[in-house]
N, CA, C and O of each residue as an XYZ file, in Angstrom:
676
protein
N       0.744     -1.183     -0.010
C       0.012      0.021      0.122
C       0.721      1.147     -0.028
O       1.635      1.176      0.797
N       0.690      2.299     -0.882
C       1.395      3.262     -0.889
C       1.056      4.323      0.431
O       0.148      4.134      1.240
N       1.887      5.329      0.440
C       1.784      6.172      1.668
C       0.290      7.038      1.588
O      -0.455      7.285      2.537
N       0.100      7.423      0.111
C      -1.045      8.236     -0.095
C      -2.333      7.332      0.456
O      -3.229      7.724      1.204
N      -2.169      6.046     -0.114
C      -3.424      5.288      0.229
C      -3.515      4.940      1.668
O      -4.659      4.815      2.104
N      -2.502      4.756      2.511
C      -2.471      4.547      3.822
C      -3.090      5.827      4.634
O      -3.872      5.661      5.571
N      -2.679      7.085      4.197
C      -3.159      8.311      4.465
C      -4.449      8.534      4.473
O      -5.014      9.003      5.462
N      -5.107      8.200      3.289
C      -6.411      8.171      3.100
C      -7.447      7.400      3.917
O      -8.444      7.867      4.466
N      -6.967      5.956      3.891
C      -7.605      5.079      4.917
C      -7.667      5.712      6.213
O      -8.751      5.950      6.747
N      -6.437      6.027      6.805
C      -6.496      6.404      8.310
C      -7.407      7.660      8.483
O      -8.128      7.765      9.475
N      -7.361      8.760      7.350
C      -8.524      9.698      7.479
C      -9.987      9.382      7.392
O     -10.914     10.021      7.890
N     -10.040      8.134      6.575
C     -11.399      7.690      6.445
C     -12.073      7.240      7.857
O     -13.178      7.560      8.296
N     -10.968      6.312      8.504
C     -11.270      5.941      9.787
C     -11.512      6.953     10.791
O     -12.356      6.720     11.656
N     -10.748      8.274     10.786
C     -10.813      9.044     11.636
C     -12.235      9.844     11.504
O     -12.793     10.329     12.488
N     -12.724      9.921     10.261
C     -14.051     10.470      9.755
C     -15.214      9.501     10.392
O     -16.209      9.968     10.945
N     -15.029      8.438     10.283
C     -15.925      7.623     10.690
C     -15.970      7.785     12.420
O     -17.038      7.860     13.029
N     -14.807      7.818     13.000
C     -14.821      7.843     14.286
C     -15.293      9.217     14.884
O     -15.599      9.344     16.070
N     -15.327     10.268     13.934
C     -15.891     11.519     14.215
C     -17.517     11.176     14.202
O     -18.261     11.241     15.180
N     -17.822     10.857     13.068
C     -19.302     10.605     12.802
C     -20.063      9.809     14.065
O     -21.139     10.151     14.555
N     -19.304      8.744     14.447
C     -19.556      7.970     15.507
C     -19.835      8.690     17.010
O     -20.765      8.487     17.791
N     -18.813      9.502     17.110
C     -18.734     10.430     18.504
C     -19.831     11.349     18.323
O     -20.573     11.651     19.257
N     -19.953     11.776     17.228
C     -21.098     12.877     17.254
C     -22.488     12.274     17.343
O     -23.414     12.870     17.895
N     -22.612     11.079     16.788
C     -23.854     10.345     16.989
C     -24.227      9.900     18.523
O     -25.321      9.903     19.089
N     -23.110      9.571     18.929
C     -23.291      8.916     20.406
C     -23.313      9.923     21.480
O     -23.851      9.671     22.558
N     -22.636     11.286     21.177
C     -22.660     12.101     22.425
C     -22.819     13.513     21.619
O     -21.866     14.201     21.254
N     -24.231     13.827     21.402
C     -24.427     15.009     20.603
C     -23.875     16.285     21.279
O     -23.615     17.264     20.579
N     -23.685     16.308     22.625
C     -23.534     17.397     23.218
C     -21.746     17.839     23.450
O     -21.282     18.859     23.960
N     -21.156     16.853     22.966
C     -19.696     16.999     22.780
C     -19.190     17.040     21.244
O     -18.057     16.735     20.871
N     -20.225     17.466     20.456
C     -19.565     17.790     18.780
C     -18.570     18.701     18.879
O     -17.776     18.604     17.943
N     -18.312     19.564     19.672
C     -17.054     20.619     19.249
C     -15.703     19.854     19.733
O     -14.617     19.869     19.155
N     -15.979     19.307     20.712
C     -14.815     18.465     21.359
C     -14.496     17.358     20.359
O     -13.313     17.060     20.194
N     -15.575     16.641     19.590
C     -15.366     15.544     18.597
C     -14.484     16.097     17.537
O     -13.530     15.508     17.029
N     -14.916     17.327     17.250
C     -14.245     17.873     15.844
C     -12.865     18.439     16.232
O     -12.021     18.462     15.336
N     -12.533     18.887     17.427
C     -11.153     19.209     17.655
C     -10.337     18.162     17.713
O      -9.209     18.261     17.231
N     -10.745     17.047     18.280
C      -9.992     15.478     18.154
C      -9.817     15.255     16.871
O      -8.675     14.975     16.506
N     -10.883     15.323     15.894
C     -10.703     14.754     14.528
C      -9.819     15.828     13.642
O      -9.228     15.453     12.629
N      -9.777     17.103     14.071
C      -8.955     18.035     13.292
C      -7.577     17.685     13.724
O      -6.685     17.535     12.889
N      -7.346     17.530     15.163
C      -6.125     17.225     15.608
C      -5.492     15.863     14.945
O      -4.307     15.798     14.619
N      -6.354     14.862     14.797
C      -5.747     13.596     14.245
C      -5.541     13.655     12.839
O      -4.480     13.235     12.377
N      -6.427     14.128     12.098
C      -6.174     14.419     10.508
C      -4.876     15.312     10.331
O      -4.090     15.056      9.419
N      -4.672     16.277     11.139
C      -3.543     17.144     11.025
C      -2.340     16.599     11.249
O      -1.344     16.990     10.640
N      -2.299     15.424     12.349
C      -1.253     14.698     12.767
C      -0.798     13.528     11.503
O       0.338     13.142     11.229
N      -2.023     13.161     10.907
C      -1.724     12.304      9.955
C      -1.067     13.158      8.688
O      -0.023     12.824      8.126
N      -1.610     13.948      8.452
C      -0.925     14.956      7.378
C       0.474     15.088      7.614
O       1.329     14.864      6.758
N       0.714     15.475      8.854
C       2.200     15.837      9.145
C       3.022     14.796      9.026
O       4.093     14.949      8.438
N       2.671     13.596      9.548
C       3.327     12.229      9.396
C       3.615     11.951      7.514
O       4.675     11.601      6.995
N       2.399     12.222      6.875
C       2.549     12.073      5.533
C       3.631     13.050      4.781
O       4.293     12.681      3.812
N       3.701     14.202      5.307
C       4.747     15.015      4.790
C       6.027     14.667      5.098
O       6.851     14.684      4.183
N       6.472     14.257      6.537
C       7.488     13.694      7.065
C       7.971     12.693      6.081
O       9.024     12.805      5.453
N       7.141     11.715      5.988
C       7.567     10.522      5.459
C       7.818     10.655      3.888
O       8.606      9.905      3.313
N       7.141     11.598      3.266
C       7.653     12.059      1.798
C       8.665     12.800      1.709
O       9.341     12.666      0.689
N       9.100     13.820      2.742
C      10.298     14.583      2.795
C      11.386     13.556      3.024
O      12.382     13.686      2.314
N      11.369     12.458      3.978
C      12.364     11.696      4.163
C      12.782     10.728      3.069
O      13.964     10.409      2.940
N      11.847     10.268      2.298
C      11.987      9.699      0.943
C      12.783     10.267     -0.082
O      13.363      9.681     -0.996
N      12.738     11.655      0.216
C      13.360     12.428     -1.003
C      14.843     12.970     -0.678
O      15.585     13.552     -1.470
N      15.129     12.623      0.778
C      16.481     13.145      1.020
C      17.407     12.390      0.547
O      17.080     11.207      0.452
N      18.678     12.713      0.144
C      19.549     11.932     -0.534
C      20.392     10.941      0.394
O      20.658     11.341      1.527
N      20.825      9.695      0.002
C      21.208      8.835      0.757
C      22.409      9.108      1.309
O      23.058      9.750      0.483
N      23.114      8.909      2.452
C      24.288      9.269      3.171
C      25.308      8.577      2.171
O      25.116      7.430      1.768
N      26.254      9.237      1.844
C      27.405      8.725      0.938
C      28.519      8.820      1.653
O      28.921      9.956      1.903
N      29.266      7.680      2.139
C      30.635      8.027      2.847
C      31.558      8.499      2.249
O      31.888      8.209      1.099
N      32.186      9.448      3.125
C      33.266     10.486      2.907
C      34.706      9.343      2.957
O      34.622      8.138      3.191
N      35.755      9.975      2.720
C      37.113      9.564      2.361
C      37.382      9.342      3.940
O      38.128      8.396      4.196
N      36.935     10.000      4.915
C      37.135     10.089      6.176
C      36.194      8.789      7.069
O      36.507      8.364      8.182
N      35.184      8.398      6.374
C      34.689      7.415      7.048
C      35.370      5.735      6.516
O      35.100      4.627      6.980
N      36.055      6.009      5.701
C      36.984      4.610      5.243
C      37.947      4.466      6.038
O      38.458      5.465      6.543
N      38.366      3.311      6.300
C      39.820      2.838      7.026
C      40.879      3.108      6.283
O      40.788      2.922      5.069
N      42.052      3.580      6.826
C      43.080      3.665      6.115
C      43.942      2.474      5.491
O      44.006      1.441      6.158
N      44.459      2.519      4.543
C      45.183      1.345      3.942
C      46.183      1.040      4.668
O      46.550      2.009      5.333
N      46.924     -0.096      4.871
C      47.942     -0.553      5.533
C      47.536     -1.241      7.062
O      46.400     -1.582      7.392
N      48.393     -1.316      7.638
C      48.436     -1.855      9.180
C      47.775     -1.038     10.006
O      47.940      0.174      9.868
N      46.899     -1.539     11.025
C      46.212     -0.670     11.957
C      47.574      0.012     12.757
O      48.635     -0.544     13.040
N      47.120      1.491     13.026
C      47.930      2.140     13.841
C      47.989      1.624     15.266
O      46.923      1.399     15.839
N      49.192      1.408     15.917
C      49.189      1.128     17.365
C      48.458      2.232     18.116
O      48.370      3.340     17.588
N      47.945      2.007     19.279
C      47.387      2.981     20.318
C      48.601      3.440     20.957
O      49.520      2.707     21.324
N      48.540      4.884     21.086
C      49.615      5.518     21.872
C      49.434      5.297     23.461
O      48.305      5.317     23.950
N      50.451      5.111     24.158
C      50.225      4.930     25.642
C      49.345      6.011     26.381
O      49.632      7.197     26.220
N      48.491      5.720     27.029
C      47.842      6.710     27.665
C      48.630      7.892     28.503
O      48.301      9.078     28.511
N      49.698      7.329     29.179
C      50.506      8.301     29.967
C      51.250      9.215     29.271
O      51.448     10.315     29.787
N      51.815      8.887     27.905
C      52.292      9.801     26.788
C      51.270     10.634     26.447
O      51.600     11.819     26.415
N      50.015     10.370     26.155
C      49.019     11.386     25.485
C      48.984     12.509     26.666
O      49.122     13.717     26.473
N      48.770     11.867     27.946
C      48.622     13.007     29.198
C      49.739     13.701     29.296
O      49.545     14.911     29.410
N      50.966     13.320     29.292
C      52.125     14.112     29.372
C      52.106     15.039     28.204
O      52.262     16.231     28.468
N      51.944     14.703     26.985
C      51.866     15.703     25.866
C      51.093     16.930     26.097
O      51.438     18.105     25.969
N      49.746     16.312     26.539
C      48.787     17.388     26.568
C      49.178     18.455     27.834
O      48.875     19.645     27.749
N      49.824     17.948     28.915
C      50.122     18.719     30.026
C      51.193     19.678     29.459
O      51.128     20.817     29.922
N      52.016     19.483     28.687
C      53.030     20.257     28.054
C      52.545     21.229     27.162
O      52.877     22.414     27.135
N      51.683     20.616     26.384
C      50.964     21.543     25.259
C      50.116     22.915     26.348
O      50.238     24.117     26.111
N      49.416     22.415     27.343
C      48.792     23.523     27.991
C      49.722     24.355     29.111
O      49.356     25.372     29.700
N      50.787     23.799     29.235
C      51.762     24.594     30.249
C      52.357     25.715     29.490
O      52.727     26.769     30.008
N      52.442     25.370     27.989
C      53.083     26.413     27.331
C      52.118     27.652     27.098
O      52.492     28.780     26.776
N      50.706     27.212     27.333
C      49.693     28.340     27.113
C      49.616     29.183     28.242
O      49.880     30.368     28.038
N      49.302     28.824     29.431
C      48.935     29.504     30.589
C      49.800     29.311     31.837
O      50.200     28.160     32.009
N      50.151     30.210     32.718
C      50.748     30.076     34.074
C      50.155     29.139     34.812
O      50.850     28.462     35.570
N      48.798     28.936     34.724
C      47.941     28.082     35.373
C      48.170     26.669     35.281
O      48.426     25.928     36.230
N      48.062     26.348     34.080
C      48.580     24.992     33.512
C      49.875     24.507     33.863
O      50.050     23.406     34.385
N      50.894     25.408     33.549
C      52.190     25.197     33.962
C      52.351     24.813     35.568
O      53.171     23.979     35.954
N      51.584     25.431     36.324
C      52.033     25.491     37.885
C      51.058     24.035     38.338
O      51.593     23.138     38.990
N      49.760     23.954     37.953
C      49.087     22.799     38.328
C      48.942     21.764     37.415
O      48.250     20.810     37.770
N      49.416     21.751     36.389
C      49.614     20.548     35.587
C      50.572     19.939     35.398
O      50.684     18.733     35.617
N      51.553     20.777     34.893
C      52.960     20.158     34.544
C      54.008     19.917     35.859
O      54.725     18.971     36.185
N      53.752     21.163     36.412
C      54.785     21.224     37.829
C      54.468     19.882     38.770
O      55.357     19.473     39.517
N      53.654     19.459     38.734
C      53.635     18.159     39.951
C      54.165     16.913     38.935
O      54.823     16.076     39.554
N      54.036     16.691     37.785
C      54.610     15.761     37.079
C      56.310     16.013     37.077
O      57.123     15.093     37.166
N      56.604     17.228     36.976
C      57.935     17.549     37.018
C      58.725     17.086     38.413
O      59.819     16.542     38.555
N      57.700     17.536     39.411
C      58.255     17.279     40.757
C      58.334     15.876     41.015
O      59.308     15.403     41.601
N      57.227     15.066     40.558
C      57.393     13.679     40.789
C      58.625     13.060     40.039
O      59.225     12.197     40.680
N      59.019     13.305     39.006
C      59.931     12.883     38.276
C      61.478     13.232     39.112
O      62.326     12.391     39.410
N      61.537     14.643     39.360
C      62.719     14.946     39.844
C      62.941     14.444     41.321
O      64.042     14.277     41.846
N      61.800     14.247     41.863
C      61.784     13.708     43.381
C      62.401     12.188     43.369
O      63.213     11.854     44.232
N      62.011     11.372     42.438
C      62.327     10.138     42.234
C      63.729      9.930     41.891
O      64.417      9.115     42.506
N      64.275     10.794     40.719
C      65.595     10.705     40.305
C      66.576     11.118     41.383
O      67.618     10.482     41.545
N      66.277     12.125     42.091
C      67.181     12.741     43.246
C      67.053     11.628     44.388
O      68.068     11.387     45.042
N      66.168     11.107     44.599
C      65.959      9.988     45.821
C      67.000      8.780     45.531
O      67.571      8.133     46.409
N      67.132      8.607     44.204
C      68.061      7.705     43.686
C      69.516      7.964     43.919
O      70.393      7.104     44.007
N      69.672      9.383     44.015
C      70.951      9.847     44.356
C      71.230     10.079     45.752
O      72.372     10.342     46.130
N      70.244      9.997     46.541
C      70.241     10.367     48.184
C      69.774     11.727     48.432
O      69.914     12.198     49.561
N      69.234     12.405     47.502
C      68.967     13.533     47.740
C      67.231     13.781     47.742
O      66.447     13.291     46.930
N      66.901     14.661     48.866
C      65.493     14.765     49.022
C      65.231     16.098     48.390
O      65.989     17.015     48.707
N      64.352     16.310     47.617
C      63.816     17.436     46.876
C      63.173     18.496     47.874
O      63.388     19.690     47.668
N      62.466     18.131     48.843
C      61.850     19.020     49.669
C      62.485     19.556     50.820
O      62.039     20.463     51.522
N      63.884     18.753     51.020
C      64.429     19.126     52.071
C      65.247     20.403     52.037
O      65.834     20.664     50.987
N      65.364     21.337     53.207
C      65.863     22.529     53.134
C      67.419     22.519     53.029
O      67.983     21.717     53.772
N      68.130     23.222     52.290
C      69.703     23.243     51.881
C      70.059     21.959     51.286
O      71.184     21.509     51.508
N      69.187     21.280     50.515
C      69.572     20.069     49.728
C      70.522     20.453     48.461
O      70.686     21.623     48.116
N      71.065     19.464     47.875
C      71.761     19.834     46.769
C      70.860     19.650     45.493
O      71.362     19.792     44.378
N      69.653     19.363     45.637
C      68.650     19.453     44.745
C      68.674     20.518     43.711
O      68.482     20.213     42.534
N      68.937     21.974     44.130
C      68.830     23.082     43.223
C      70.016     22.850     42.113
O      69.866     22.968     40.897
N      71.270     22.482     42.819
C      72.495     22.184     41.919
C      72.360     21.192     40.975
O      72.539     21.419     39.779
N      72.006     19.920     41.485
C      71.696     18.831     40.506
C      70.725     19.232     39.359
O      71.057     19.039     38.189
N      69.609     19.751     39.659
C      68.742     20.185     38.747
C      69.114     21.211     37.670
O      68.783     21.087     36.491
N      69.704     22.059     38.077
C      69.991     23.289     37.402
C      68.891     24.382     37.282
O      67.767     24.081     37.684
N      69.052     25.315     36.896
C      68.182     26.558     37.171
C      66.681     26.479     36.435
O      65.712     27.080     36.900
N      66.622     25.748     35.355
C      65.333     25.781     34.563
C      64.679     24.499     35.374
O      63.577     24.750     35.863
N      65.025     23.585     35.525
C      64.155     22.321     36.106
C      63.845     22.705     37.699
O      62.792     22.388     38.252
N      64.963     23.463     38.375
C      64.781     23.797     39.595
C      63.645     24.897     39.767
O      63.028     24.884     40.833
N      63.293     25.921     38.733
C      62.393     26.735     38.848
C      60.952     25.960     38.753
O      60.024     26.455     39.392
N      60.739     24.889     38.063
C      59.469     24.338     38.213
C      59.442     23.326     39.296
O      58.302     23.113     39.710
N      60.443     22.600     39.906
C      60.552     21.642     40.767
C      60.412     22.213     42.082
O      59.728     21.552     42.863
N      60.883     23.246     42.484
C      61.203     23.800     43.928
C      60.042     23.608     44.447
O      58.986     23.675     43.818
N      60.190     23.281     45.992
C      59.102     23.133     46.525
C      58.253     24.469     47.096
O      57.096     24.466     47.515
N      58.953     25.341     47.012
C      58.303     26.931     47.539
C      57.943     27.595     46.267
O      57.819     28.820     46.280
N      57.756     26.921     45.146
C      57.129     27.675     43.798
C      55.870     28.258     43.979
O      54.902     27.521     44.167
N      55.714     29.725     43.945
C      54.511     30.361     44.453
C      53.491     30.118     43.263
O      53.904     29.973     42.112
N      52.129     30.079     43.589
C      51.348     30.107     42.772
C      50.955     31.303     42.108
O      50.632     32.294     42.763
N      50.955     31.294     40.673
C      50.836     32.217     39.780
C      49.652     33.275     40.214
O      48.564     32.858     40.610
N      49.938     34.601     40.113
C      48.960     35.584     40.760
C      48.032     35.718     39.329
O      46.842     35.928     39.566
N      48.305     35.651     38.233
C      47.327     35.902     37.154
C      47.503     34.402     36.434
O      48.495     34.018     35.814
N      46.268     33.661     36.686
C      46.394     32.351     36.043
C      46.325     32.278     34.410
O      46.584     31.220     33.837
N      45.989     33.367     33.749
C      46.060     33.166     32.345
C      47.301     34.118     31.961
O      47.238     34.819     30.951
N      48.193     34.120     32.623
C      49.371     34.690     32.139
C      50.084     33.658     31.291
O      49.878     32.447     31.364
N      51.002     34.295     30.422
C      51.715     33.303     29.600
C      52.547     32.218     30.290
O      53.254     32.412     31.279
N      52.382     31.082     29.668
C      52.850     29.819     30.366
C      54.471     29.563     30.256
O      55.218     30.474     29.901
N      54.832     28.588     30.503
C      56.457     28.315     30.537
C      56.694     27.985     28.989
O      55.929     27.244     28.372
N      57.878     28.627     28.374
C      58.295     28.667     27.052
C      58.551     27.005     26.925
O      58.934     26.255     27.823
N      58.294     26.739     25.836
C      58.844     25.248     25.502
C      60.302     25.045     25.448
O      60.742     23.923     25.698
N      61.034     25.933     25.172
C      62.443     25.955     25.298
C      62.916     25.612     26.834
O      63.785     24.780     27.093
N      62.188     26.406     27.833
C      62.362     26.014     29.284
C      61.901     24.591     29.717
O      62.458     24.024     30.657
N      60.860     24.009     29.010
C      60.387     22.864     29.439
C      61.464     21.855     28.754
O      61.744     20.860     29.422
N      61.981     21.979     27.721
C      62.949     21.130     27.019
C      64.121     21.089     27.794
O      64.605     19.979     28.017
N      64.737     22.221     28.305
C      65.686     22.322     29.230
C      65.696     21.520     30.548
O      66.684     20.990     31.056
N      64.440     21.520     31.015
C      63.924     21.042     32.184
C      63.976     19.307     32.132
O      64.277     18.533     33.042
N      63.631     19.056     30.941
C      63.650     17.568     30.629
C      64.836     16.903     30.349
O      65.019     15.727     30.664
N      65.944     17.841     29.569
C      67.382     17.587     29.482
C      67.919     17.219     30.829
O      68.535     16.197     31.130
N      67.543     18.336     31.670
C      68.140     18.217     33.137
C      67.695     16.992     33.948
O      68.456     16.366     34.686
N      66.508     16.725     33.768
C      65.979     15.680     34.376
C      66.564     14.190     33.608
O      66.693     13.161     34.273
N      66.792     14.232     32.572
C      67.273     12.962     31.706
C      69.031     12.837     32.150
O      69.715     11.818     32.049
N      69.389     13.917     32.552
C      71.075     13.777     32.643
C      71.153     13.464     34.280
O      72.245     13.195     34.783
N      69.941     13.511     35.082
C      70.164     12.661     36.273
C      70.248     11.343     36.346
O      70.438     10.796     37.433
């Protein structure tokens, strides 16, 4: 059965329902007409939507939907992705440098220094000399919270120097 014939059949049934309602309850004829108009309007709306959906173009897959040729790419380690994100954010704002990258740098520095018998947080320790100025600036325990959170972050060159100092330990 086509959509049009289905719509006509349902409209005829609604009309029969209207006639029956008016016959059985003569005092509620206005309500019966309202319900009838609402029903026929809803059926017409469904018919228009169905016809419109039938005319929409079929979804054609794009080249982005297709799998790339070759072997599947290996998933990158979650910690590496997290660290890359921390570094990228730390170069943007002082807030991210202090609250995202600094704890990671401190953790790495404390572990590396502990292997040498040096406590990162101890006063008058050799940590500042072993880390160097770039790494010490990020890892020192008394590093103040930035006043302006949206101030410029740590330059990438400084982060690279810090990583070099940590690797040298």
